[in-house]
C-alpha positions, 0 to 999 in steps of 0.5 A, a space after each residue: 908125735 914121739 915113736 915109742 916102744 913097746 913090750 906086751 906083758 901077754 905074749 911078750 912081742 915088741 912092737 913100736 907106735 907114733 903117739 899123739 897126745 892123749 893116745 897112750 892110754 890107747 895102746 894095743 898089741 899088735 899080735 894078740 890084741 892086748 892092751 896090758 903093754 910096758 912102754 920100754 926104754 930105748 935108744 935115741 938117735 939124736 948126736 952132737 951137743 944140742 938139740 935137733 942134729 939127728 945122726 943122718 946130719 953128722 958129719 961123714 967120717 969114714 969116706 
């Protein structure tokens, strides 16, 4: 259940959505209700050499 970032092609509003499998086609802009949206490329919050290490679990370097 990933969170994706979108931008409305009509009003240019940027927004995030938690998208379940099969719901990708039902995304609407929360501002103007347009279905013409583009999925944006976004950075991940993972760090380290293995998937599953979250940035919040990273060692504190500046104590």
